[in-house]
C-alpha positions in Angstrom: -5.8 105.1 5.9 -6.3 104.2 2.2 -7.2 107.1 0.0 -10.7 107.1 -1.4 -10.9 107.2 -5.2 -14.2 107.4 -7.2 -14.3 105.6 -10.6 -16.9 106.9 -13.1 -17.5 104.7 -16.2 -20.5 103.2 -17.9 -18.8 99.9 -18.6 -18.8 97.5 -15.6 -15.7 95.6 -16.6 -13.7 98.8 -16.9 -14.7 99.9 -13.4 -13.8 96.5 -12.1 -10.4 96.5 -13.8 -9.5 100.0 -12.6 -10.7 99.1 -9.1 -8.4 96.1 -9.0 -5.4 98.2 -10.1 -6.1 100.7 -7.4 -6.6 98.1 -4.7 -3.3 96.6 -5.6 -1.8 100.1 -5.2 -3.2 100.5 -1.7 -6.2 102.7 -2.5 -9.9 102.3 -1.6 -11.9 102.6 -4.8 -15.7 103.0 -5.2 -17.6 103.5 -8.5 -20.5 105.1 -10.3 -22.0 104.1 -13.6 -23.2 107.5 -14.8 -22.7 111.3 -14.2 -25.7 111.9 -12.0 -24.8 109.0 -9.6 -21.2 110.3 -9.5 -22.2 113.8 -8.5 -24.5 112.5 -5.9 -21.7 110.3 -4.5 -19.4 113.3 -4.4 -21.9 115.8 -2.9 -23.5 113.5 -0.4 -20.6 113.0 1.9 -16.9 113.8 2.2 -15.6 114.2 -1.4 -13.2 111.5 -2.7 -9.4 112.2 -2.8 -9.5 111.8 -6.6 -11.9 111.1 -9.4 -11.2 108.9 -12.5 -13.8 110.0 -15.0 -14.7 108.6 -18.4 -15.4 111.2 -21.1 -18.2 109.4 -23.0 -20.9 107.5 -21.0 -23.7 105.8 -22.8 -27.1 106.4 -21.4 -26.0 109.1 -19.0 -27.7 112.5 -19.0 -24.3 114.1 -18.0 -21.2 113.2 -20.0 -17.7 113.3 -18.5 -17.1 117.0 -19.4 -20.3 118.0 -17.7 -19.3 116.1 -14.5 -15.8 117.6 -14.7 -17.2 121.2 -14.8 -19.4 120.4 -11.9 -16.6 119.0 -9.8 -14.3 121.9 -10.6 -17.0 124.3 -9.6 -18.1 122.6 -6.4 -14.9 120.8 -5.3 -12.0 122.5 -7.0 -9.6 120.8 -4.6 -10.4 117.3 -5.9 -8.1 116.3 -8.8 -9.8 114.6 -11.8 -8.1 112.2 -14.3 -10.1 111.9 -17.5 -10.0 108.6 -19.5 -11.5 107.6 -22.9 -11.3 105.0 -25.5 -12.2 107.4 -28.3 -10.1 110.4 -27.2 -8.7 113.1 -29.5 -6.2 115.8 -29.0 -9.0 118.4 -28.9 -10.8 116.4 -26.2 -7.7 116.2 -24.1 -6.9 119.9 -24.4 -10.5 120.8 -23.6 -10.4 118.5 -20.5 -7.1 120.1 -19.3 -8.5 123.6 -19.8 -11.6 122.8 -17.8 -9.4 121.7 -14.9 -8.6 118.0 -15.3 -5.2 117.0 -14.0 -4.4 114.5 -16.8 -6.0 112.7 -19.8 -5.3 109.0 -20.3 -6.4 106.9 -23.3 -7.8 103.4 -23.0 -6.8 100.7 -22.7 -5.2 101.8 -19.5 -1.6 100.8 -18.5 -1.7 99.9 -14.8 1.8 101.4 -14.0 1.0 104.7 -15.8 -2.4 104.9 -14.1 -0.9 104.4 -10.6 1.9 106.9 -11.3 -0.6 109.5 -12.5 -2.8 109.0 -9.5 0.1 109.4 -7.2 1.3 112.6 -8.9 -2.2 114.0 -8.9 -2.7 113.4 -5.2 0.7 114.8 -4.4 -0.1 118.0 -6.4 -3.4 118.4 -4.7 -1.7 118.0 -1.3 0.9 120.6 -2.1 -1.7 123.0 -3.4 -3.6 122.6 -0.1 -0.5 123.2 1.9 0.5 126.3 -0.1 -3.1 127.7 0.3 -2.9 127.1 4.1 0.6 128.7 4.4 -0.6 131.8 2.4 -3.6 132.1 4.7 -1.4 131.9 7.8 1.3 134.3 6.4 -1.2 136.8 5.2 0.1 137.1 1.6 0.4 140.7 0.6 -2.0 141.5 -2.2 -2.0 145.3 -1.8 0.6 148.0 -2.5 1.3 149.4 1.0 2.2 153.1 1.3 0.9 156.6 0.9 3.8 158.2 -0.9 3.1 160.1 -4.2 4.9 157.3 -6.1 2.7 154.6 -4.7 -0.4 156.6 -5.1 0.4 157.2 -8.8 1.2 153.5 -9.4 -2.1 152.5 -7.6 -4.0 154.8 -9.9 -2.4 153.4 -13.1 -3.1 149.9 -11.8 -6.7 150.5 -11.1 -7.2 152.0 -14.6 -5.3 149.2 -16.4 -6.8 146.3 -14.4 -10.2 146.0 -16.2 -8.6 146.0 -19.6 -6.5 143.2 -21.2 -3.6 145.5 -22.0 -0.2 144.0 -21.4 1.7 145.4 -18.4 5.5 145.8 -18.3 6.8 146.4 -14.8 10.4 147.6 -14.0 12.1 148.2 -10.8 14.9 146.9 -8.5 14.7 143.4 -6.9 12.4 143.1 -4.0 10.5 146.4 -4.7 7.1 144.7 -5.2 6.8 144.0 -8.9 5.0 140.7 -8.5 2.8 142.2 -5.8 1.7 144.8 -8.3 1.1 142.2 -11.0 -1.1 140.2 -8.6 -3.0 143.3 -7.6 -3.8 144.1 -11.2 -4.9 140.5 -11.8 -7.1 140.5 -8.7 -8.8 143.7 -10.0 -9.3 142.3 -13.5 -12.1 140.4 -15.1 -9.8 137.4 -15.0 -9.5 137.4 -11.2 -11.3 134.0 -11.0 -8.8 132.5 -13.5 -5.2 131.3 -12.8 -2.3 133.6 -12.1 0.7 131.7 -13.4 4.3 132.9 -12.6 7.2 132.1 -14.9 10.7 133.1 -13.6 12.8 133.1 -16.7 16.0 133.4 -14.6 15.2 130.1 -12.8 14.4 128.0 -15.9 16.9 125.7 -17.6 17.8 127.1 -21.0 17.3 123.7 -22.7 13.8 123.4 -21.2 12.4 126.9 -21.5 10.3 126.2 -24.6 9.1 122.9 -23.1 7.9 124.6 -20.0 6.3 127.5 -21.8 4.6 125.7 -24.7 4.4 122.1 -23.6 5.1 119.0 -25.7 3.2 116.3 -27.5 5.3 113.7 -25.7 7.3 112.5 -28.7 10.7 113.2 -27.1 12.7 111.1 -24.6 12.6 113.9 -22.0 8.8 113.8 -21.9 8.4 110.3 -20.6 6.1 109.4 -23.5 3.3 111.6 -22.3 1.9 114.9 -23.4 3.0 117.9 -21.3 0.9 121.0 -20.9 2.9 124.2 -20.8 2.4 127.4 -18.8 0.7 129.1 -21.7 -2.1 126.6 -21.6 -2.2 126.4 -17.8 -2.8 130.2 -17.7 -5.8 130.0 -20.1 -8.5 132.3 -18.9 -6.1 134.1 -16.5 -2.8 135.9 -16.4 0.7 134.8 -17.3 3.4 136.8 -15.5 7.0 136.6 -16.7 9.4 137.6 -14.0 13.0 138.5 -15.1 11.9 138.5 -18.7 15.3 139.8 -19.8 16.8 136.4 -19.0 14.7 134.5 -21.6 16.9 132.9 -24.3 16.8 134.7 -27.7 15.5 131.7 -29.5 12.5 131.4 -27.2 11.9 135.2 -27.5 11.2 134.8 -31.2 8.6 132.1 -30.6 7.1 134.0 -27.8 6.8 137.2 -29.9 4.9 135.1 -32.5 2.6 133.6 -29.9 1.7 137.0 -28.5 0.9 138.3 -31.9 -1.2 135.4 -33.1 -2.5 134.2 -29.7 -1.6 130.7 -30.8 1.4 128.4 -30.6 2.5 124.8 -31.3 3.6 122.3 -28.6 7.0 120.8 -29.2 6.8 117.9 -31.5 3.3 119.0 -32.7 1.8 120.7 -35.7 -1.6 121.8 -34.3 -2.1 125.4 -33.5 -3.2 125.8 -29.8 -5.3 128.9 -29.1 -5.2 130.4 -25.6 -6.9 133.4 -24.0 -4.4 134.9 -21.6 -3.2 138.3 -20.4 0.5 138.7 -20.3 2.5 140.8 -17.8 6.3 141.0 -17.6 8.8 142.4 -15.1 12.5 143.0 -15.1 15.3 144.6 -13.0 17.4 145.2 -16.2 17.8 148.3 -18.4 15.9 146.9 -21.4 17.2 149.5 -23.9 20.7 148.5 -23.0 19.7 144.8 -23.4 18.3 145.5 -26.8 21.4 147.5 -27.8 23.7 144.7 -26.8 21.6 142.2 -28.8 20.4 140.2 -25.8 16.7 141.0 -26.2 14.5 141.2 -29.2 13.1 144.7 -29.9 9.9 143.4 -31.4 9.1 141.4 -28.3 9.9 144.3 -26.0 7.5 146.6 -27.8 4.8 144.0 -27.8 5.1 143.7 -24.0 5.5 147.5 -23.5 1.9 148.5 -23.7 1.4 149.8 -20.2 4.8 150.5 -18.5 4.9 150.9 -14.8 8.0 151.6 -12.7 8.2 150.6 -9.1 10.6 152.7 -7.1 13.3 151.5 -4.7 12.4 151.7 -1.1 15.1 154.3 -0.4 13.2 156.6 -2.8 10.0 156.3 -0.8 11.2 156.2 2.8 8.0 157.8 4.1 6.2 154.4 3.4 8.6 152.5 5.7 6.5 153.1 8.9 3.3 151.8 7.2 5.2 148.9 5.6 6.9 147.9 8.9 3.7 148.1 10.9 1.9 145.8 8.4 4.7 143.3 8.3 4.9 143.2 12.1 1.2 142.5 12.4 1.4 139.8 9.7 4.4 138.1 11.3 2.8 138.2 14.8 -0.5 136.7 13.4 1.5 133.9 11.7 3.5 133.1 14.9 0.4 133.4 17.1 1.9 136.1 19.3 1.0 139.7 20.1 2.5 142.3 17.8 5.2 144.5 19.2 5.5 148.2 18.4 8.5 150.2 17.2 9.4 153.4 19.0 9.8 156.6 17.1 13.6 156.4 17.5 13.7 152.8 16.1 11.4 153.8 13.2 13.7 156.8 12.4 16.6 154.3 12.3 14.8 152.1 9.9 14.1 155.1 7.7 17.8 155.9 7.6 18.7 152.5 6.2 19.4 152.1 2.5 17.5 148.7 2.1 19.3 147.4 -1.0 16.9 144.5 -0.9 14.0 146.9 -0.8 10.6 145.9 0.5 11.5 142.2 0.6 14.5 143.0 2.8 12.5 145.2 5.1 9.9 142.4 5.6 12.6 139.8 6.3 14.3 142.1 8.7 11.1 142.9 10.6 10.2 139.2 10.9 13.8 138.5 12.2 13.6 141.5 14.5 10.6 140.1 16.3 12.7 137.0 17.2 16.1 138.7 17.9 15.2 142.0 19.5 15.1 141.9 23.3 11.5 141.9 24.5 10.7 145.3 26.1 9.3 145.1 29.6 7.2 148.1 29.0 6.7 150.2 25.8 7.8 149.7 22.3 11.1 148.5 20.8 13.6 151.3 21.0 16.6 152.3 18.8 19.0 150.7 21.4 17.1 147.4 21.2 17.2 147.7 17.4 20.9 148.3 17.4 21.4 145.3 19.7 19.4 143.1 17.4 21.4 144.3 14.4 24.7 143.4 16.2 28.1 144.6 15.3 28.7 145.8 12.7 25.4 147.5 11.9 25.8 147.4 8.2 22.3 148.5 7.5 22.6 152.0 8.9 24.7 155.1 8.8 25.6 154.7 12.5 26.2 157.8 14.7 29.6 157.8 16.4 29.6 156.2 19.8 30.9 157.7 23.1 34.3 156.0 22.7 34.7 157.6 19.2 33.7 161.0 20.5 36.1 160.8 23.5 39.0 160.8 21.1 38.1 164.1 19.5 38.3 167.7 20.6 34.9 169.3 21.5 34.7 171.3 18.2 35.6 168.2 16.1 33.2 166.0 18.1 30.3 168.5 17.7 31.0 168.7 13.9 31.2 164.9 13.6 28.0 164.4 15.5 26.1 167.1 13.5 27.4 165.8 10.2 26.3 162.2 10.8 23.1 163.2 12.5 22.0 165.6 9.7 23.1 163.1 7.1 20.9 160.4 8.7 17.9 162.8 8.8 18.3 164.0 5.2 18.4 160.3 4.1 15.4 159.6 6.3 13.3 162.2 4.6 14.4 161.2 1.1 16.5 164.3 0.6 13.6 166.7 1.3 15.3 169.7 3.0 12.0 171.4 4.0 10.7 168.3 5.9 14.2 167.7 7.4 14.3 171.3 8.7 10.8 171.0 10.2 11.8 167.8 12.0 15.1 169.0 13.4 13.7 172.5 14.3 15.7 174.7 12.0 14.8 177.3 9.4 15.1 175.8 5.9 17.7 178.3 4.8 19.8 177.9 8.0 19.7 174.1 7.6 20.8 174.4 4.0 23.8 176.5 4.9 24.7 174.1 7.7 24.4 171.1 5.4 26.7 172.8 2.9 29.2 173.7 5.5 29.4 170.2 6.8 29.5 168.6 3.4 26.3 166.6 4.1 24.7 167.4 0.7 27.9 166.3 -1.1 27.8 163.0 0.8 24.2 162.5 0.0 24.8 163.1 -3.7 27.7 160.7 -3.7 25.6 158.0 -1.8 22.8 158.4 -4.3 25.1 158.2 -7.3 23.6 161.4 -8.8 25.2 164.1 -10.9 24.4 166.9 -8.5 20.6 166.9 -8.5 19.5 164.2 -6.0 19.0 165.8 -2.6 18.5 169.4 -3.8 16.0 168.4 -6.5 14.1 166.2 -4.0 13.2 169.4 -2.1 11.3 170.9 -5.1 7.5 170.6 -5.3 6.5 167.1 -6.3 9.6 165.5 -4.8 9.4 162.6 -2.4 
């Protein structure tokens, strides 16, 4: 079925010419001579797949910009291509900022028009598919957990969200830095504006500035057309830089100036472009070390470091794992259209004993995989045995307890010591090094457990695993610890 395209122009010969081009391209055009007629045509039935809209229309109560605003408000899924015979750079920028997909000057080149139409329709379809997938997958927009660390982060986020202060988020990969940034954006006065993500680590070094600031279209890499960068696309919303430490030094200088002046120039241009954006950044790196080694500009760092927030590794907030796992199970089950399964206490204890080097992202992927791979329980929840079967040999995720075959090779005293050592080590890790909570769970007095851990060398093992200098597990047991 041919795609329906509405042409809005006050000149009959222009409408006829564009209609002929579109018909040759396999589309089904219809037209309107003024803004009011165009809006009536859009609102009265199924909206067109795309609108080609003239900026200036003689004798029309509504000009092209008025119609554009109405379409973006009522039908934001419909892409709009603006055209004009008297266009200026300011007009083009204003149209793009109001939501137009592209701006083309008259006289129209048929090949460029058809190419732009095809790209606009493709972008609209991809946007629709992404929105549908997010709806089905239940995209996480909340920080899940009740640990002291998460409660503190949530408090800082709620206080910082209504302001326009820049946010600098640190933490290991997969810990939830982008989730936090999206949460802050959703609570801000910019929540109705765009949230644009730029992953500096994924950008080609020779195209970073082009992607960020756009181009006037003077270079051979631009295909002769103006390109709008991410700074302009984020106008009125939030621009989030992930892995900011990977940005090239040359671009860092230009970005520092743009943040200070709130203006920039496109590549090949001389006009200062003013944008209204909030900037957030995130990294897994030690930024002080990056600055010391000359890989990151100190002035840019301190412009970004207005409100610093550190997201902890999952192993440092193991008490959140049951809540996280339960949420991921429900989301995965909803997405697959199946009933959610439950994890038994023994299986949950095993999950809490894992290190999760990939953090929350790894836990989510594992839970989704577990629902496919774990044997379906006839009655009751997924047990630790089923979890171990799903993990398969070797179970690299966990500090596994010795199996019967291993114990059979040991004398009774050695087997008991081996079992106690591994069992208590797993429990200490499960409770984040908190000796009081571990003692309560295993049914021992705290002082007796502490002596037992020392005699078995469990505390020494925990300190080695955590890479600490002798503080980790013992310090975690103090008030305010995890």
